[in-house]
C-alpha positions as CSV (number, residue, x, y, z in Angstrom):
1,X,0.4,-21.1,-18.3
2,X,3.0,-20.6,-15.6
3,X,2.3,-20.5,-11.9
4,X,4.0,-17.9,-9.8
5,X,5.3,-18.5,-6.2
6,X,7.3,-16.8,-3.5
7,X,10.1,-18.3,-1.6
8,X,9.3,-20.0,1.7
9,X,11.9,-17.6,3.2
10,X,9.6,-14.7,2.4
11,X,7.7,-13.2,5.3
12,X,5.7,-10.1,6.1
13,X,8.5,-9.0,8.4
14,X,10.7,-8.3,5.3
15,X,8.3,-5.7,4.1
16,X,7.8,-5.4,0.3
17,X,11.3,-6.8,-0.7
18,X,10.2,-9.9,-2.4
19,X,10.2,-11.4,-5.9
20,X,8.0,-14.1,-7.3
21,X,9.4,-17.0,-9.5
22,X,7.7,-19.2,-12.0
23,X,9.3,-22.2,-13.7
24,X,8.7,-23.1,-17.4
25,X,9.1,-26.8,-17.9
26,X,8.4,-26.6,-21.7
27,X,5.5,-29.0,-21.2
28,X,7.8,-32.0,-21.1
29,X,8.9,-34.0,-18.1
30,X,12.5,-32.9,-17.3
31,X,14.7,-32.4,-14.2
32,X,15.5,-28.8,-15.0
33,X,13.1,-26.0,-16.1
34,X,13.9,-24.4,-19.5
35,X,13.3,-20.9,-18.2
36,X,13.0,-19.2,-14.8
37,X,10.6,-16.2,-14.8
38,X,11.1,-13.5,-12.2
39,X,8.9,-10.5,-11.2
40,X,8.4,-8.1,-8.4
41,X,5.7,-9.3,-6.0
42,X,4.5,-5.7,-5.6
43,X,4.1,-5.1,-9.3
44,X,2.9,-8.3,-10.8
45,X,1.8,-6.7,-14.0
46,X,5.2,-4.9,-14.4
47,X,8.4,-6.0,-16.1
48,X,9.5,-9.6,-15.8
49,X,12.9,-11.3,-16.3
50,X,13.3,-14.7,-18.1
51,X,16.6,-16.4,-17.2
52,X,18.2,-19.7,-18.2
53,X,18.7,-22.1,-15.3
54,X,22.4,-21.4,-15.2
55,X,22.0,-17.7,-14.9
56,X,19.4,-18.2,-12.1
57,X,21.7,-20.6,-10.2
58,X,24.5,-17.9,-10.4
59,X,22.2,-15.2,-9.1
60,X,21.0,-17.4,-6.2
61,X,24.6,-18.2,-5.3
62,X,25.5,-14.6,-5.4
63,X,22.4,-13.5,-3.4
64,X,23.2,-16.1,-0.8
65,X,26.7,-14.9,-0.4
66,X,28.3,-18.1,-1.6
């Protein structure tokens, strides 16, 4: 079972613009998760994305404006 969480940067002042993330560690102790799961915090039963760690890192870098 995966556990969903929101970024510590999320706040109620940002309205409904938030995603939740869950890390899949493949049940083995590692330094990097095998998959990063992403969903809309407003529609938790809606579609989800599953990304490789490299794709997630690229997205975070892009979103941060790096």
